[in-house]
LOPA-350637 format. One record per residue: residue in one letter; y, z, x negated of N, C-alpha, C, O in turn. Coordinates in steps of 0.2 Angstrom, whole numbers, plus 5000, padded with zeros to 4 digits. Each point is the difference from the previous one (the first is absolute). Layout:
<recs>
AYZXYZXYZXYZX/...
</recs>
This chain:
<recs>
M492348854929500550005005500650024997500150044996/T500549935007500650014997500350065002499850035005/H500650004991500350075001500350005007500050055003/G500449904999500450005006499650015006500250025005/Y499149964995499650015006499450054999499650005004/F500450034990499550054999499950055005499550025002/W501150005001500050065005499749985006499850045004/L500249894998499749985006499250025000499750025005/A500049964989499350015000499950085000499550025002/D500950014994500050085000500050035007499650045002/A500949935002500150035007499449985004499750045004/A500049904995499449975004499450054999499750025005/V500249994989499450044998500150075003499550035003/K501150004996500150075003500050005007499850065003/S500449895001500050005007499250005003499950035005/V499749944991499350005002499750074999499650025004/I500650014991499850074998500250055006499650045002/V501049955000500350055005499749995007499850045003/L500149894999499749995006499350025000499750025005/A499949964990499350024999499950085001499650025003/A500850014994500050085000500150025007499750055002/A500849925001500250025007499449995005499850045004/G499949904995499449985004499450054999499750025005/L500250004989499550054998500150065003499650045003/L501149994997500150065003500050005007499850055003/A500449895000499950005008499350005002499850035005/M499849944991499250015001499850075000499650025004/V500650014991499850074999500250055006499750045002/L500949945001500350045005499949975007500350015005/R499149954995499949965007499850055005500149985006/R499750084993499950055005500650045002500050055004/C500549944992500750045002500349965005499849955003/S500850074999500449975005500349944998500149984994/A500149975011500349944998500750014997500249964996/A500150095006500750024997499950014993500449984996/T499150055002499950024993499849934996500349994994/R499349975008499949934997500649965000500249964995/H500250045010500649965000500550034995500449964997/M499650115002500450024995499849984993500549984996/V498950015003499749974993500349934999500249984995/W499849985011500249934999500850004999500249954997/T500150095007500750004999500250024993500549974997/A499250085000500150024993499949944995500349994995/A499149975006499849944996500649955000500249974995/F500050015011500549955001500750034997500449964997/A499850105003500650034997499949994992500549984997/G498950035001499850004993500149924997500349994995/L499549975009500149934998500749985000500249964995/L500250065009500749985000500350044994500549974997/A499350085001500350044994499749974993500450014995/L499149965005499749974994500549964996500150024994/P500249935009500449964996500750034998500349994994/L499950065010500650044998499950054994500450004996/F499050035004499850044995499949964993500150034995/R499649915006499949974994500649984996500150004994/V500549995010500649994997500350064997500350004995/A499750055009500450074999499650044995500450044996/L498949965003499750054996499849964993499949945000/P500150104995499849984994499349984999499650045004/A500249924992499349985000499650054997500250034995/L499149985007499550044997499549954997499649985004/P500450004990499649944998499350035000499850054998/V499749905004499350015000499749974994500149944999/N499550104997499749974994499250025001499950065001/S499749904998499350015001499650004993499449995000/W500950004994499750004994499650064998500350055000/G499149944998499750064996499749974994500249944998/P499450104998499849974994499549945001499650015004/A500549944992499649945001499450004995500050044995/G499549925007499450004996500049964994499650014996/V500949955003500149964994500750014997500550005004/V499550014990500750014996500149954995499549994996/F501149985004500249964994500550034996500450035003/R499549974990500550034996500349954995499649954998/V501050055001500449964995500550044997500350045002/V499849944991500550034996500649955000499949944998/A500750085003500649965000500550024994500150065000/G500049904996500550024995500749965001500049965005/T500450044990500649965001499949934998499649984996/L500849985008499949924999500749984997500550035001/P499549914996500649974998500549995006499749985005/A500950024994500549995005499949935003500149995006/D499849964990499949935003499449995004500049955004/A499550104996499549995005500150015007499749975004/H500850074997500350015007500249945003499949985005/A500649994991500349935003499449955001500149965005/A499450044990499549955001499650015007499949955003/V499950114998499750025006500449985006499849975005/D500850054995500549995006500149935001500049985006/T500149984989500249935001499449965003500149965004/G499350064993499449965003499950025007499849955004/A500350114998499950025007500549965004499849985006/A500950024992500549975004499849925001500149975005/A499750004989499849935001499549995004500049955004/G499550094996499449995004500250015008499749965004/F500750084997500350015007500349945002499949975006/E500650004990500349945002499649945002500149975005/S499350024991499649955001499650015006499849955004/R500050114998499650025006500449995006499849975005/S500850054995500550005006500149935002500149995006/R499949964989500249935002499349975004500149965004/S499350064994499449975002499850035006499549975004/Q500750094998499750045006500449985006500650005000/A499049995005500349995007500250075003499750054998/R500849955006500250065003499550035005499949965005/P499850104994499650025005500350035006500650015000/I499150005006500350035006500150074999499550044997/D501049985004500250085000499750035006500450025004/W499050004995499650035006500350075002500150015006/P500150034989500350065002500649995005500150045004/R500349914994500649995004499849975007500450025005/V499149944995499849975006499850065005500250005006/F499450044991499750065004500650055002500050025006/A500449994990500650045002500449975005500250045005/G499949904995500449965005499650015007500450015005/L499049984995499650005006500150085003500050015006/W499950034989500050075003500750025003500050035005/F500549954991500750015003500249975006500350025005/C499449914996500149975006499750035006500350015005/G499050014994499750035005500350075002500050015006/A500250034989500450065002500649995004500250035004/G500249914993500649995004499949985007500450025004/V499149944997499849985007499850065004500350015006/G499350044992499850065004500650045001500150025006/L500449994989500650045001500449975005500450035004/A499749904996500449975004499850005007500450015005/Q498949994996499750015007500250075003500150005006/M499850054989500250065003500750015002500250035005/M500349944991500750005002500149975006500450025004/L499349924997500149965006499850035006500350005005/A499150034994499750045006500450065002500150025006/W500250014989500450065001500649985004500250035005/L500149924993500649975003499949985007500450025005/A499049954996499849985007499950065004500250005006/M499450054992499950065004500750045001500150035005/A500349974990500750035001500449975005500350035004/R499649904997500449975005499750015007500350015005/L499049994995499750025006500150075003500250005006/R499950044989500150075002500850015003500150035004/R500349934992500750005002500149975007500550035004/R499149924998500149975006499650035006500249995006/A499350054992499650035005500450065004500450034997/R499549975009500350065004499550065001499449994999/G500950065002499650065001499550005006500249975005/F499250064994499550005006500350065005500050064998/S500149925008500350045005499450055002499449985001/G500850084999499550055002499550034995499650045002/L500449934992499650034995500450034994500549974998/S499250085000500350034994499450044996499550025003/M500649994991499550044996500350034994500249974995/N500050105006500250044994500649974997500150014994/G500449965009500649974997499949944997500549974997/V498950005003499949934996500149955005499850005006/P500749954992500149945005499449965002499649994995/I500450005011499449955003500349945002500450005005/L499549944992500349945002499549955003499450014999/E500949955005499649955004500049934996500549984998/T498949995001499949944997499749955005499850025005/P500149924993499849955005499350025002499650034997/R500249945009499350025003499549974996500049954997/G499450095002499549984997500050014992499549994996/S501050045002500150024993499650064998500050055005/M499949964989499650064998500450064999500650004998/P499250065005500450064998500150014993499549994996/M501050035002500150014992500650054999500450025004/T499650004990500550054997500449964994499749974996/F501050045004500449964995500650054998500350035005/G499849974989500650034998499950054995499450035000/L501049994995500050054995500350065001499750055002/L501049954998500450065001500050025008499950065001/Q500149895003500050025007499449955004500249955003/P499250074996499549965003500049995007500250055004/S499649904999500049995007499349985002499649974996/I500250045011499449985003500149945004500550005004/L499249954995500149935004499449995005499450004997/L500750005009499549995005500149935004500649985001/P498949995001500149935004500350025007499950055002/A500449905001500350015006499550025006500250035004/D499249944995499550025005499750074999499550015004/A500850034992499750074999500250035007499750065001/T500849925002500150035007499550005005499950045005/E499649914994499549995004499350044998499550005004/W500650034990499450044998500050075004500550025003/S498950014996499950065003500450054996500149994994/S500150075009500450054996499650024994500250024995/E499149995006499650024995500049954994500050034994/R499949915007500149954995500650004996500050004994/R500650005010500650014996500150064996500250004995/E499550065008500050064996499749994993500250034995/M499249945006499550004994500349954995500050014994/V500349935008500349964996500650034996500149994994/L500350055010500650034997499850054995500350014995/Q499250035006499750054996499849974993500150024995/H499649925006499749964994500649984996500050014993/E500549965010500649984996500450064997500349994994/L499850065010500350064997499650034994500350034996/A499149965004499650034995500249964993500050034995/H500149905006500249964994500650034997500150004994/I500450025011500650024998500050074996500350014995/H499350035008499950074997499749994994500150054995/R499549915004499649994993500449964995499850004994/G500849975008500449964995499649944999500149974994/D499650005010499649944999500449934999499849964997/T500850055006500549944999500249994993500149944998/A500050124999500249994993499449984995500149964996/T499350085005499549984996499749935001499749974996/H500450005010499849935002500449964995499749954997/L501050065003500449954995499850014993500049954996/L499950115002499850024993499449964998499949964995/A499550045009499449974999500149925000499749974997/R500750015008500149935001500449974994499849944998/A500650104999500449974994499550004994500049954996/A499650105003499550004995499549945001499849964995/L500050025011499649955002500349934998499749964997/S501050045004500349944998500049994993500049944997/L500150114999500050004993499449984997499949964995/Y499550065008499449994997499649965005499450015001/W500949945001499749955006499449974997499549985004/W500450014990499449964997499450044999499549974999/N500650105002499450044999499650015006500350035005/P499149954995499650015006499950085002500050025006/L500050024989500050075001500650035004499950045004/A500749934995500650025003499949985008500250045004/W499549904997499949995007499550045004500150025006/L499450004990499550045003500350075001499850045005/G500649984990500350075001500550005006500050055003/W500449894998500450005005499650005007500350045005/R499249934995499650015006499750075002500150025005/E499750014990499850075000500650055002500050045004/F500649944993500650045001500250005008500150055003/V499949895000500249995007499450035004500250035005/R499249964993499550035005500050075000500050035005/E500150014989500050075000500750025003500050065003/R500549914997500650025003499950005008500350055003/E499449904999500050005008499550055002500150035005/R499449984991499550055002500350075000499950045004/A500549974991500450074999500450015006500150055003/A500349895000500450015006499650015006500150045004/D499349934996499550015006499850075000500050035005/D499950004989499750074999500650055003499850055003/L500849934996500550055002500149995008500150055003/V499849895000500050005007499450045003500150035005/L499349964992499450045003500150074999499850045004/G500549984990500150074999500550035005500050065001/A500549905002500450025005499750015007500350035004/G499149964996499650015007499849945004499750015005/A500449934992499849945003499249995000499750024995/R500049965011499349995000499849944996500349955001/A499250054995499849954996499949945003500249944998/S499450065008499749945003500649975004500149945000/D500450105003500649975003500449964995500349955001/Y499850094993500549974995499749934997500349964999/A499050045000499749944998500149955004500149944998/G499850075009500149955005500749975000500149945000/H500450105000500749985000500149964993500349945001/L499550084994500149964993499649935001500349954997/L499150055006499749945000500449955005500049944998/E500250085007500449965005500649974997500249955000/I500250104996500649984997499949944994500349955000/A499150064996499949954995499849945003500149944997/R499650065009499849935004500649975003500049944999/S500450095004500649975004500650004996500449965002/M499750074993500750004996499949964994499450004997/Q501149975000500049964994500650024996500550025002/S499449974991500550024995500149944996499549974997/A501150015002500149944995499850024993500150064998/P499649894999499750024993500650024995499850054996/T500849935005500550034995500250075002500350034995/I499649995011500250075002499750054995500350054998/G499049945000499750044996500350014993499850054996/W500749915002500350014993500550055001500250034994/A500149995012500550055000499950065005500350054999/A499349945006499950055005499350025000499549974998/V500450095005499350035001499849985007500250045005/A499349924996499749985006499550045002499650034996/M500249985011499650055002499249984999499650044998/A500349905003499349975000499949944997500449955001/R499050044995499849944997499349995002499650044999/R500349905004499449985003499450004994499550025001/S500749964993499550004995499750074998499550004997/Q500950055004499850074999499850045006499950064999/L500149915006499950045007499450035000499950065002/E499549914996499450025001499950074996499750055003/G500549954991499950064996500450065003499850055000/R500849935002500550055003499650035006500150075001/L499749895004499750035006499450044998499950055003/L499749934992499450044998500250074997499750055002/A500949954994500250064998500350055005499950065000/I500449915005500350045006499550035004500050065002/L499449904999499550035004499550054996499650035003/D500549974991499550044996500350074999500550024997/S499150035007500350075000499950034994500350064999/G499349914996499950044993500549984995500050034995/V500549935007500549984995500650055000500250035005/R500049994988500550054999500749975002500149954998/R500250095007500749975002500650034996500549975001/G499450084996500550034996500349964994499849945000/G500650094996500249964994500750034998500350045003/P499949944991500650024997500649985004500049955004/R500550094995500749995004500349944996499849984995/R500850005008500449954997500250014993500049964996/A500350115003500250014994499450004994500249984995/A499250035007499550004996499949934997499849994995/G500249965010500049934998500549984995499849974995/W500850055006500549984995499950044993500149974995/M499750095006499850034994499449974996500150004994/A499449985009499549964997500249944997499849984994/A500749985009500349944997500350024993500049974995/L500450095005500450024994499550024995500149984994/V499450055008499550024995499649944997499950004994/A500049955010499749944998500449974995499849974994/I500950025007500449974995500050044994500149974994/A499950105006500050044994499449984996500050004994/L499450005009499449984997500049934997499749994995/I500649975008500049934998500549994994499949954996/A500650095003500449994995499750004993500249954996/P499350095002499749994994499649934999499949974995/L499850015011499649945000500549944999499949954996/A500750065007500549944999500250004993500149954997/A500050114999500250004993499549984996500149984994/L499250035008499549994995499849935000499949975005/R500249994989499949935000499849984993500350034995/A499449925004499949974994500749974997500449985005/Q499750024989500649984997500149935002499649964999/D501050025004500149935001500049964994500250024995/T499549925006499949954994500549945001499949975005/E500550024990500449955000499649934998499650014995/T500649945007499749934998500649955000500550015003/V499349944993500549954999500149965006499449975002/P501150025001500149965006499849935000500149974994/A499650005011499749934999500649955000500049954997/D500650075007500649955000500650054998500250045004/V499949954989500550044998500749995003500450055001/D499849895000500749985002500050035008500550025002/A499049975001500050035007500150075000500350035005/T499350014991500150074999500750024998500350055003/I500049914993500750024998500549995006500450045001/R499549905003500449995006499950065005500550025003/A498950004998499850055005500350074998500350035004/A499749984989500350064998500850005000500350055002/A499949894997500850005001500250015007500550035001/A499149945004500250005007499950075002500450035004/Q499150014994499950075002500450054995500050065002/K500349914993500450044995499550064997500250065000/N499249924999499550044997499849994993499649964999/H500750074997499949994993499350024998499749984995/E500150075008499350034998499449955001499650014996/M500549955008499549955001499949954994499549994998/L501150004999500049964994499850044994499749984995/D500550085005499850054994499350014999499749994995/G499950015011499350015000499749944998499550004996/A500749945006499749944998500149984992499649984997/A501050045001500250004993499550044996499849984994/K500150085008499550044996499349975000499750014995/A500149965010499349975000500049944996499549994996/A501149975004500049944995500050034993499749964996/E500650095002500050024994499350034998499849994994/A499950045010499350034999499549944998499650014996/Y500649935007499649944998500349964994499849944999/Q500750094998500449974995500349935002500149964995/K500150045011500449945002500850025000500350025005/Y499949994989500650034998500649965003500550035003/D499549904997500649965002500050015008500650015002/L498949995001500050015007500250075002500450015005/S499450044991500350075001500750004999500450045004/R499949934991500750004999500449965006500550035002/K499249925001500349975005500050045006500650015004/L498950034998500050055005500550054999500350025005/L499750014989500550054999500749985000500550045002/D499749904996500649985000500349995008500550025001/S499049965003500249995007500050075003500550015004/S499150044994500150075002500750034998500350035004/L499949954990500650034998500649975004500550045002/E499449905000500649975005500050045006500550015003/I498950005000500050045006500350075000500450025004/R499450014990500350074999500849994999500350055003/E499949904994500849995000500349995006500550035002/E499249935002500249985007500050075005500550015003/V499050034996499950055005500550064997500350045004/A499649984990500350064997500649994996500450054999/G499749894998500549994995499850014993499550034998/Q501049954997499850004993500150064997499750014994/Q500650045009500150074997499550055003500150064999/S499449925005499650045003499450024996499849964995/V499850095007499450024996499549955001499649994995/E500349985011499549955002500149944995499549984997/Y501150005002500249944995499850024993499749964997/G500550105001499850034993499250004999499849984995/L499850045010499350005000499749935000499549994996/G500849975007499849935000500149974993499649964997/L501050054999500149984993499450034996499849974995/V500050105006499550034996499449965001499650004995/K500249985011499349975001500049934996499549994997/I501149985002500049944996499950014993499749974996/G500750095002499950024993499350024998499849984995/D499950055010499350024998499649944999499550004996/L500649955009499649944999500149964993499549984997/E501150025001500249964994499750044994499849984995/R500250095006499750044994499349995000499749994994/D499950005011499349995000499949934997499549994997/R501049965004499949944997500249994993500049954997/H500250115000500350014993500649964999500249984994/N500250015011500749975000500550064999500350025004/V499750014990500350074999500749995001500350055003/D500149904994500750005001500249995008500550035002/E499149935001500249995007499850075004500450015005/A499150024993499850065004500650054999500250045004/K500049974989500650044999500649995004500450045002/A499749894999500649985003500050025008500550035002/F498949975001500050025007500050085000500350025005/Y499450014990500050075000500750035000500250045003/T500249934992500750024999500449995006500450045002/K499549905001500449995006499850055006500450025004/A498950004996499850045005500350074999500250045005/V499949984989500350074998500750005002500250055002/S500149894997500750005002500150015008500550025002/V499049965001500050005008499850075002500450045004/L499149994993499750075002500450054997500050065003/G500449934992500450064997499650064998499549994996/N500750075006499750064998499550025005499850065000/R500049905005499550025005499450014997499849974994/P499750075009499450014997499649944999499549994996/E500649965009499649944999500149964993499649964998/A501050064999500149974994499650024994499949974995/A499850095006499650034994499549964998499949994993/P499649985011499549964997500249944997499749974995/V500950005007500349944997500250024993499949964996/L500550095003500250024994499450024995500149984994/I499450045009499450014995499849944998499849994994/D500149965010499849934998500549974995499749974995/L500950045006500549974995499950034994500149974994/G499850105006499950034993499449984997500049994994/F499450005010499449974997500149934997499849994994/L500649975009500149934998500550004994500149954997/S500250115002500550004994499750044994500450034996/M499049985004499750044995500249984993499950044995/K500249905003500249984994500650034997500150024994/D500450005011500650044998499850075003500150025006/R499750024990499750075002500550045003499950035006/Q500849974992500550045003500249985007500150045004/A499949894996500249975007499450025005500250025006/A499249984992499550015004500050085002499950015006/F500350034989500050075002500650015005499950055004/D500649924995500650015005499849985007500250035005/Y499449914996499849985006499550055003500150025006/F499550014990499550055003500450075002499950035005/S500649984991500550065002500349995006500150045004/Q500249904997500349985007499550015006500250025005/A499249964994499550005005499950075002499950025006/Q500150034989499950075001500550035004499950045005/A500749934994500650035004500049975007500350035004/A499549914996500049975007499650035005500150005006/D499350024992499550035004499750064996499450004998/P500950065002499750064997499450025002499650034997/T500349965010499350035003499449964998499550025001/H500649924996499549964998500149984993500049944998/A500250104997500249994994499450004995500249994994/G499250025008499550014995499949944996499950004994/K500149945009499849944996500649984995499949984995/A500750035007500649994996500050054994500149984994/L499750085007500050054994499449984996500150014994/M499349975009499549984995500249944996499850004994/W500649955008500249954996500550024995500049974995/M500450075007500550034995499650034994500249994995/A499350055007499650034995499749954995499950004994/V499849945010499749954996500549974995499849984994/V500850015008500549964996500150054994500049974994/R500150095007500250054994499450004996500150004994/D499350005008499449994996500049944996499850004994/L500349945009500049944996500650004995499949964995/Q500650085006500650004996499850054994500450014995/G499050025005499850044995500350075000500150044995/D500049985011500350075001499650045005500250015006/P499250014992499550045004500350075003499850025005/T500750014991500350065002500449995006500050045004/A500349904997500449995006499649975005500150015006/A499349964993499649975005499650065004499949995006/E499950064990499550055003500350045006499750005006/P500950024994500350035006500149965006500050025006/L500149914992500149955006499349995003500050005006/F499550004990499350005003499950065004499749995006/K500450074992499950065004500449995007499750025005/E500949964994500450005006499849955005500050015006/A499749934991499749955005499450025003500049995006/I499650054991499450035003500250055006499750015005/A500850034993500250055005500349985006499950035006/V500449914994500349975006499649955003500249975006/S499250014992499649945002499750025006499850065001/D500149905004499550015006499349994998499849944998/P499850115003499350004997499649955004499449994999/N500849985007499649965004500149924998499749965003/L500750034992500249934998499749984994499950044995/N499949905004499749974994500450014994499850014994/D500949985007500550014995500050074997500150004994/S499750055010499950064997499450014995500150034995/A499449945007499449994995500249974994499850024994/A500649935006500249974994500550044996499950004994/A500550045009500450054996499650054996500150024995/F499450015009499550054997499649964994499950034995/S499949915006499649974995500449984994499750014994/I500949975007500449974994500250074996500049994994/Y500250065010500150064996499450034996500150024995/A499349975008499450024997499949964994499850034994/M500349915006499949954994500650024995499850004994/F500850025008500550024995499850064997500150004993/L499650055010499750064997499449984995500050034995/E499649935007499449984996500249974993499750014995/R500949955006500249974993500350054996500049994994/Q500250075008500250054996499550054998500150054997/G499249935005499550054999499950065004499750044998/R500649965008500150065004499549985006500250005006/N499149994992499549985005499950065006499949985005/D500150084993499950055005500650005005499850025006/E500849974992500549995005499949945004500250005006/A499649954992499949935003499450015005500149965006/A499450084993499449995005500250025007499849965004/P500550104997500250015008500449955003500049995006/L500549984990500449945003499549945002500249975005/K499450014990499549955002499650015006499949965004/A499950114997499650025006500449995006499849985005/Q500850044995500550005005500149935002500049985006/A500149974989500149935002499449975004500049975004/Q499450054993499449985004499950025007499849975004/A500450104997500050025007500549975004499849985006/I500850004992500449965004499749935001500149985006/L499649994990499849935001499450005005499949965004/R499750104996499450005004500350015008499749975004/N500950064996500250015007500649945002500350015005/S499849944991500549965001499849955006499449995002/H501149985001499949965006499749944998500149974995/V499550005009499749944999500449945002500450005005/T499649954990500449945002499649945001499450004997/Q500849955007499549955002500349934997500650004999/Y499049955000500249944998499549945002499450015000/R500949945003499649945002499450035005499549994998/Q500750035007499550035005499849945005500449965002/T499050034999499749955004499750035006499550045000/D500749945006499850035007499349985001499849954998/G499850095005499349995002499550004995499449985002/V500750054992499550004995499750075000500350055000/T499049955001499650065000499650004994499549975000/P500750074994499649994994499450055001500050055003/L499549924993499350045000500050044993500449984995/R499250065004499950044994499349974997499649985003/V500450034990499549984996499450045002500050065000/G499449915001499450045002499749975006500449975004/N499050054998499749985006500049925001500149985005/G499749994989500049935001500649964998500049945000/V500650104999500649974998500150004993500050054997/T500149895000500150004992500750004998500449995004/A499750034990500750014998500349944998499749954997/P501050045004500349944998500150014992500050054997/T500149895000500150004993500649964998500249965004/L500150064991500749984998499949934996499650004995/A500749955008499949934997500649984995499949974995/Q500750055007500649984997500550055001500150025006/K500250004989500650055000500649984996500049974995/I500650065008500649994996500250074998500050055004/E500149964990500250074997500650025004500549975000/P499550105002500650035003500550004994499950024994/Q500849975008500550004995500350085000500050035006/Y500249994989500350064999500750005002500449954998/S499950095007500750005002500450024994499950044996/E500749925004500550024995500250075000500250034996/E499949995011500250075001499550054997500250054996/A499249945005499550054997499949994992499950054997/R500249895001500049994993500650034996499950044995/A500749965008500650034997499950085000500250034995/A499450005010499950075001499450024996499850064999/R499849894998499450014997499550045004499750054998/Y500249925008499650035006499449975000499949945000/Q499550105001499349985000499750035006500250055003/G499249924999499650045006499649945003499949954998/T499850085008499549965003500249995008500250055003/V499849894999500149985007499449985003499649964998/T500250085008499449985003500249975007500450025004/V499249924997500149965006499449995003499549984998/A500550035009499449985004500249935003500549995002/V498949974998500149935003499449985004499550045000/T500649915004499449975003499949934996500549965000/V499050034997499849934997499849965006499450015002/G501049945000499849965006499549954998499849994994/T499949985011499549954999500349934997499649964997/D501050045002500349944996500150024993500349964996/G499550105002500150024993500750034998500150004994/T500350025011500650024998500150085002499650025004/A500950014993500150075002500450015006500649974999/Q499250065006500450015006500150075002499650044997/N500949985007500050075003500150044994499750065000/M500749934995500150044994500450065001500549995003/Q499350074995500350065001500050044994499550014997/V501150015001500150054994499850075002500350025004/I499150004994499850075002500250054995499950065001/R500349924993500250044995500549964995499849964996/G500850065005500549964996500350034994499950064999/L500649914998500350024994500850005001500450044997/G499849915007500749995001500349964994499649974996/M501050035003500349974994499949925000500049974995/G499850005011499949935000499349984999499849955000/L499850104997499349984998499549995006499649965000/D500650075006499649995006500049935002499549975002/D501150014999500249935002499749954995499749955002/K500350064991499749964995499349995001499749954999/A499950115003499350005001499849965006499649965000/L500850045005499949975006500149924999499649965003/Q500950034994500249924999499449974996499949945002/A499950094993499449974996499450005004499749955000/I500150105004499450005003500049955006499549975001/S501150025002500049955005499849934998499949955004/Q500150044989499949934997499350004997499849954998/W499850105003499350004997499649965005500149995005/K499349994992499549965003499350044999499950024995/F499849995011499350035000499549965002500149955004/N499350064994499449985003499850055006499950054999/P500249935007500050055006499350035000499549974998/G500550095005499450035001499649975006500349965004/T499050054996499649975005499650055004499850054998/K500049935008499550035004499549955003500249955003/D499250054996499549955002500249934998499949955003/G500350054990500249944997500749975003500249944997/Q500150095007500749985003500650044997499950065000/P500649904998500650044998500350055006500049985005/V500150084993500350055004500650034997500050014994/P500550025010500550044997499850074997499650035004/V500549984990499850074997500650044998500449974997/Q499550095004500550054998499950024992499450014998/A501149994998500050014993500650044998500550005003/T499550034991500550034997500149974993499649994996/I501150015003500249974993500450054997500550025002/E499449994991500450054996500349964995499749974996/V501050035004500349974995500350054995500550045002/N499349964992500250054995500649974996499949954996/F500750075005500649984996500050044993500150065000/R499949904995500050034993500549974996500049935000/L500450104996500449974995499649984994499750054997/L500449895001499649984994500350014993499849984995/
</recs>
């Protein structure tokens, strides 16, 4: 699923969870009052409206389900000749070009479903608006009912045969048909009490809230079932208030039955106003009215709104809780670029470029990033941080393609745009790393990075120490290593690298006792490091080896490449990756569960993504199997 539409599936799943939970709670409360159950459904619909807003406003809480796998693959990666990088990249790019010419364009089903969703929601909200305008016009033209009043609430006359109803938010009104003058005083009194109950309960507002949620989730059968229960419990709650005021149940039931038979309500009225009677729910209401064992009490109006707020607060973690969005290469690149340009949304292209690079489709990734940069320039200008970060992304791509001179050119231009802002610090570090042949120039870049962002200077100081060590000056290197560790964030992989590199520095000097606690600290950081994902495939449920499930076997592998960054720092260690070996023999849903940083995590993932396996089986049939791969990076 493409990144642009991932949130739709996310919202769909969570709406089902919310509505199912509300339905179960309403069942548990079936012996309570109708007002209590109506409060539950009101809270559920308020939560549905809050879901998409919270998803945008709240940071993601990624969900990871990996535990220790039953099968482990181990591989040792050493340094490779520099030209091996170009050979792998060129072959991947050529393979992509030949495939892209032969493949027909598939239907972009996520876009189709998103279009249907938005169209349906638009129709529902438009109906609400039109119904509201029609009711507002009807109320504006209606004259007051002579001789009738009810606690200061306006009572207006509507055409004969129309259903009694309540309409309005800030100043709600009761609308009665013209033939109400022919009713008995008892019937008029009961009808007015029923409509006034809706006003006192705030039903006109909750009606619109629930209707808006129904319009947004129109495709969900549970939303329609919830709406039916919401309306039923609302009317029963109003009936309970009428009965609680002293009306005789048998008389009230008779008047309600007669009104439902003789009065009619236009279908569109239900989108904006609260009508008194629905024939489809009449039987249940009459039984509830005549049942003396039904509880008639319930929470007050304020309690209902408080429940809605509590529900929204409870739904906030659910909205933030989500699997990490997975980028995919768009089926129609040119159409994606046009859509992003029309929306002025460079993030759409950045995500697609990231996916293309993950599949080593570098030329395509560059095309997307160039278009993204044009959007950044149009929206924010060439001297903006956004434009500078766009230059950095292109520099990163060219660096990954081993186009060092081009990468340095983009990084240099980005620094000229970003100036002394903190965003320039990582770019200066990259420039320093690419300039390692000139040790002093590299040291100067790292020093500038430290000055640009002193609060995150650990990496810059570590590289300054590495340069001094490479220059044969351990006396100058050691205090820089110590300072780097002192200011490093212990929650980042780069901090683990600083501890490990300093430990190796001490070991080379024979100071193993001092190195041991640093290595232990590095391991602790790596164990608690955040999981990263790569090439995730939706809908895959991996099995574990055992109980008839056989382990997959490695059929073909590409040796992971040592990153130039780690090679320069003489950095070693193990990257642990959890994968699903799919039925097609490829590694899917790859997640780094223990990383090293310094570019080694990405190198491990890039290599594993090209491995071929003989898939695991169950009852002789290929099945997806969970596995763990350990990549040991060692300097040869």
